[in-house]
C-alpha positions in Angstrom: -0.1 0.1 0.1 1.2 3.7 -0.6 0.3 7.2 0.2 -1.6 7.8 -3.4 -1.0 4.4 -5.2 -3.1 1.6 -3.9 -3.9 3.0 -0.4 -5.4 1.3 2.7 -8.7 2.2 4.0 -7.8 3.8 6.9 -9.4 7.4 6.0 -12.5 5.9 5.2 -12.5 4.0 8.7 -12.4 7.4 10.5 -15.7 8.1 8.8 -16.9 4.5 10.5 -15.8 5.7 13.8 -17.7 8.8 14.2 -20.8 8.7 16.4 -23.2 9.8 13.3 -22.6 8.0 10.2 -25.0 7.8 7.1 -24.6 4.9 4.7 -23.8 6.5 1.3 -22.4 3.2 -0.1 -25.1 3.1 -2.6 -22.7 5.4 -4.6 -20.2 2.3 -4.9 -23.1 0.3 -6.9 -23.8 3.3 -9.2 -19.8 3.4 -9.9 -19.9 -0.2 -10.3 -22.2 0.1 -13.0 -20.1 2.3 -15.2 -16.9 0.8 -14.7 -14.9 0.3 -17.8 -17.6 2.3 -19.7 -17.7 5.6 -21.4 -19.7 7.0 -18.7 -16.9 6.2 -16.1 -15.6 9.6 -16.0 -17.5 12.0 -13.0 -17.0 15.0 -11.8 -18.7 15.6 -8.4 -18.8 19.5 -8.0 -20.7 20.5 -5.0 -20.6 22.9 -2.2 -18.0 22.6 0.7 -19.2 20.3 3.8 -21.2 18.1 1.2 -19.5 14.9 2.1 -17.1 14.7 -1.1 -13.7 14.0 0.5 -15.8 11.5 2.0 -17.3 9.7 -0.9 -13.4 9.8 -2.5 -12.3 8.1 0.7 -15.0 5.5 0.3 -14.3 4.7 -3.1 -10.8 4.1 -2.6 -11.0 1.9 0.6 -13.5 -0.3 -1.9 -11.4 -0.6 -4.8 -7.8 -0.3 -3.6 -5.7 -3.6 -4.2 -3.6 -2.0 -1.1 -6.7 -2.6 1.3 -8.6 -5.6 2.7 -12.3 -3.9 3.2 -14.8 -7.0 3.0 -14.9 -6.8 6.8 -15.5 -3.1 6.6 -18.4 -3.0 3.6 -19.9 -6.3 4.5 -22.8 -5.0 6.6 -23.6 -1.6 4.9 -25.6 -1.4 2.2 -23.1 -2.3 -0.9 -22.5 -5.6 1.0 -25.9 -6.7 0.0 -25.1 -6.2 -3.8 -24.7 -9.3 -5.8 -21.5 -8.0 -7.0 -20.0 -7.0 -3.9 -16.8 -8.8 -4.0 -16.4 -8.7 -8.0 -15.0 -5.6 -7.8 -13.7 -5.3 -4.1 -10.0 -4.5 -3.8 -9.4 -5.4 -7.2 -7.9 -2.5 -8.6 -4.9 -0.2 -8.9 -6.2 3.0 -7.4 -4.8 6.4 -7.6 -6.0 8.7 -4.9 -4.9 12.0 -4.2 -5.8 15.6 -3.1 -4.5 18.5 -5.3 -4.4 20.6 -2.4 -2.1 18.7 -0.3 0.8 19.1 -2.6 0.6 22.8 -3.0 3.4 24.9 -0.7 4.7 28.3 -1.1 7.9 27.0 -2.4 6.7 24.5 -5.2 3.7 26.1 -6.9 5.7 26.6 -9.9 6.2 22.9 -10.2 3.1 21.7 -8.6 2.2 19.5 -11.8 5.6 18.1 -11.7 5.6 17.6 -8.0 2.2 15.6 -8.3 3.3 13.6 -10.9 6.7 12.8 -9.5 5.1 11.5 -6.0 2.8 9.3 -7.9 5.4 7.8 -10.5 7.8 7.1 -8.1 4.9 5.0 -6.0 4.0 3.1 -9.2 7.9 2.2 -9.9 7.9 0.7 -6.6 4.8 -1.2 -7.1 5.9 -2.5 -10.9 10.0 -2.4 -10.5 10.1 -4.7 -13.5 8.1 -2.8 -15.5 8.7 1.2 -15.4 12.2 2.3 -16.3 13.8 5.0 -14.4 13.2 7.3 -17.1 9.5 7.2 -17.0 8.2 10.6 -15.4 4.8 11.1 -16.9 1.7 9.6 -15.1 -0.4 9.0 -17.9 2.9 7.2 -19.8 3.3 5.4 -16.7 -0.3 4.1 -16.7 -0.5 3.2 -20.1 2.9 1.1 -19.9 1.6 -0.8 -16.8 -1.6 -1.5 -18.9 0.1 -2.6 -21.8 2.5 -5.2 -20.0 -0.1 -6.5 -17.4 -3.7 -5.5 -18.7 -4.2 -3.8 -15.5 -6.7 -1.1 -15.3 -7.0 2.0 -13.1 -9.3 3.8 -11.0 -8.0 7.5 -10.4 -9.8 9.5 -7.4 -8.7 13.3 -7.4 -9.9 15.2 -4.4 -10.3 19.0 -5.1 -9.1 18.8 -8.8 -10.1 22.5 -9.0 -8.0 24.1 -6.5 -5.2 25.4 -9.4 -8.0 26.5 -11.3 -9.3 28.5 -8.7 -6.5 29.7 -6.8 -4.1 30.2 -9.5 -6.3 31.5 -12.2 -3.7 34.5 -13.2 -1.1 32.2 -13.6 -1.4 30.8 -17.5 1.7 28.6 -17.1 0.4 26.3 -14.3 -3.3 26.3 -15.7 -1.8 25.3 -19.5 0.3 22.5 -17.5 -2.4 21.2 -14.9 -5.0 21.2 -18.0 -2.7 19.4 -20.3 -2.0 16.7 -17.6 -5.5 16.2 -17.0 -6.3 16.0 -21.1 -3.6 13.3 -21.4 -4.8 11.5 -18.2 -8.3 11.2 -19.5 -9.1 12.4 -23.1 -8.2 10.1 -25.8 -7.8 6.4 -27.4 -5.0 5.5 -24.8 -7.0 6.4 -21.7 -10.2 4.2 -22.5 -7.2 1.2 -22.2 -6.1 1.9 -19.0 -8.9 3.8 -17.2 -11.9 1.9 -15.7 -12.9 4.8 -13.7 -12.2 8.4 -12.9 -14.0 10.3 -9.7 -13.1 13.7 -9.9 -14.1 16.1 -6.7 -14.3 19.8 -6.8 -16.6 23.0 -5.6 -16.6 25.1 -8.9 -19.5 25.2 -11.4 -18.8 23.7 -14.4 -18.4 26.2 -17.1 -17.3 26.6 -21.0 -14.1 28.2 -20.8 -10.9 28.2 -23.2 -9.4 25.5 -21.1 
């Protein structure tokens, strides 16, 4: 298990430990219905405090190969689903919060920082497949898929923080949008992407980017 690649289920366990817990695992059944389809690219844009990070942690706990979550989910709504075990902890999951990566010192290199951290974990996960010179996250996922057939679930929390906070920084905006395009758009991502789930607070608008 890693920090960003195939995380454990501890973040979702915190929610389960709360005095008030609302079972929202029905969302997992909805995600299972769109896995490996053109509908499996989801942007969940809602106001703050509406449980977006909670949902992201829940999905990571359910799908991640780095977790053992059968006991955690078996008594919840998803545990009664016919395909409960079919997808349980079966996927390479990449889960990260863009806000977490941002510091005053690295903002100009934030896109490279995100990629470098995640790719380094993928190299540890697949040491015989990824060469040292692989630096791009989309390239790494594509190579792993080509060699193993494994498909990824990518969960990005606060995906829009750079769009909001760096609106006047064209270089960062272009680099970040470029990364998202390479990860999710075109023929190659359809080979390695099983599901994409992005959370943010911005309403969807048609902009140049």
